N, C-alpha and C positions, 0 to 999 in steps of 0.2 A: 439425607433429608429426600424425601420423595418429590416428584414434580408436584403433586397436588398440593403439599403441605408448602413449598415454596410460592407456588401460586397464590395461595390463601395469604401467606405472609406479606407478599408483595401488595396484593389488593388492599390488606388491613393498613399498611404503612400509606399508601395512597391515600385511602380514605382519610387518615390522619392529619396528611400535607392539605386535603381539602377543607377539614376542620379547621385547621389553622389558618388558611386564607380566607374562608367566608365565615368563621367564626359560626358554625353550624353544627348540628346534632350528627353523630356517627350515621345514624339513619339516613338523614337527609344526603350526606356526603356518599353513602353507598348508592344512594338513588341516583345521584347527581353522575357518577361515574359509570354507572349501568347505563343510563339514558345516552350520554356522550357516546359511550362503547356502540350502543344500537343505532343512534343517530349516524355516525359514520361507519357502520358496518366493520369493526373492528373487533377482536376478542378483548373483553375486559382486561385480562390479563397484559396484553401487548399495552394498552392506554394506560393503564396503571404503573408498569414498568416504565413507561416514557415520562411519565409526571414524576415519577420518583428519581430519575436522571436528570431531568430538568432543575427539579427542586435542589438536587445535589450538586448540580453543575458537572456532571462526571458523563462523558461520551454520549450526549444528547443524541447524536444522529445515528446510533447502533442499530434503530427501528425507524427508518425516515418517515414512515407513514403515519405510525402513532406518535411519533415526535409532532408531526405537524399538526396531529389532533389535540395532543396535550397544548402545544403552545396555542391554538385557537381558543380552546375552551379555558385555559388557566393562565395562559402567558401573561396578561396583563397584570395579574395579581402577583406574579412572582418577582422578585427585586432583580434587577438588572446585574450581570456579573461584569466587572470591569475588565474588558479585554482590548 
């Protein structure tokens, strides 16, 4: 799979996470993801990937800057993992 397609899939999945967390439309989720990325000056794909890793509780520290953004923006809405 090409990098562009993979980035698009990650973005779409992250939008789905936001839809589930906020109970909003896909368009609203897309805008929220884009605004958060711009606000923190990170690529949307990095923030989207970090949100997915947090939601799945898999290797969240792979990209610590993006993870910090995802935690700041959506961490309070995600269930806490028992650790």
